[in-house]
Steps between C-alpha positions, in 0.01 A plus 500: 500500500563449876749228572248269668199552274607225261467233770165338555398453863392153610386359831747244638525365853282784624742753359463730205807431290653628184682231305836623381711282277873558458435655159239735648733596782769587249272784388609664823860486377599299807770229511446170678497480793437861593389692807229765507400737777122534536428794728805407707407132491731261320426219263709273292381342180652153472596390150285211387209583732190596306378756749631802680422643843220709644602812685181702499672792338425716200858593426801274466857618497755274346804460723767745397806327364848629447517757221122482454220731595202352681202422282144564612200293392146608583163329536648170619215469742439136577769240441503199730738210540339157518703384799382140469673479163846560645733225619853506632775406256701204629859423577530121484779317682556170323749239610582216737516484881729803513211703360234316702692556824550869424162569660614354833631705790863399553714664765258792509502552121256413223591563136139488379381735776765753396393467139134546593582814696705633209215429254214610725209658307680435173550126449359178638777260603427139400733231636494195273798324656483122453725311737697222332419610145757529225456670162356185342229486766425869450468478122254212529251721688612842380177584318321479837739737678482822300152656473339606178534877444120527501488392865815660642792707381845368593735796528801307635600135490782377724642162401728295726558138405820299505568383856322171424605478135860511628464186711772256401412253222412157632436645844233373740252785447443451126475876450802544272452678167801492263662838445400539133144395575490751786617770260233402248235496772584849625481628143166322456365670812611843380341447158190316617177630338361584846801723568491657155132585544576687822834655395611561860827630633689176577744460787709191424677375812808279522470205739695572819816317608503208742705422809621144448604423858164607643306344212676166549382495862143557388523243220633235737217578743257424215668164441690596184838332455658792315465871436203598287666820374849640452603864494692473174209324330240755616728780382458374142123548522545854630733571208231382257251747648750784457549405135125486434438832675760657273342335197157640594609838637315687224180308575416648841714246689719613791753282680484453876833336581416342834796262474749785466334712769521223760856408408603865520346523847704197603818663367430837663448326835865392493679837515871474434485129424616364166191326366446298186134570422478176303588299812242656731232247592700196389611216727860587416462834678364331811201598710404858420344712774397777260327265258320335791361842593371557145359151432287320758588147389773552242237562231209723606539867586503625857349835597835662425513320167157635410612850598774469237242377249273795583782751457551366147132499403375827647677739257343317205136531608332837454809695403291810439301493824749696708477787251122528516318796657314455826178413318675181378353458153609134494252413777211295369252694712541869595588652836213486747461877498394498135354151471137465386261386773131433551286777647 
């Protein structure tokens, strides 16, 4: 029996289609996802999609893999992709103002723009940064933040909370979350039913350090009588994130140690100087030119700070993309030269 004769043709969106389920496609002895050449045209069948792609060919050649001979399938004459059924998987950035501000252009650099360029044609970048929020705020509305898998697939979830949780207890902002509660909240986010339903790759980010001298200036300008945050105190919240990332390392959670990356940059910018990394950013170490260049107000990242953040995140998103062939099978829609079109 010809390979395509088992599929019943139906009229859909003005196209003749042949519905191919994953089980039907397995009759072709093809792994998911796989690439076929149809008369020199290329298609990719995406796992989980119920339909394959039209190429107007009568012969399909399975892409030759290492140590395998190419397979030929005949009479695959009319297979069409319902383009309107396809949506971009998402990478969601979830956090406080450090995430919200990542979409801004600072000193000629935008973290979110770099991420969008990196993910072009593969992932939709969704910035859900919520300025002023701590983990308790986030958990209260969490069910509204992560979409249902039926409406959108979340491939990556970046989580960065802690800068507000680490406000000093009894401080004027009222944003403080005790350390143990913060730890419980981060765990609750990672195990939330909405996250479990999506099963994304999770990038768990440590809150960055502060620059106490600069932050004190800003706090006084806001009318606060004392510092809202201390370097040593914020460091404890970063340590909690490291511990949780280690605890969840076998559950698709990767650590992005933004605290360490920024502190290392501050150390490296002092060549030949004896530096106690634990003192950097504290009032005891005095005004710090390097930390001022990395944090705009002693708390939020500058353009250079976001560059450091980007350097930590980029290797963790789309690790396999650089190894793809020119036809880029991870693209949601194919190259223009082989894309379906009207007329």
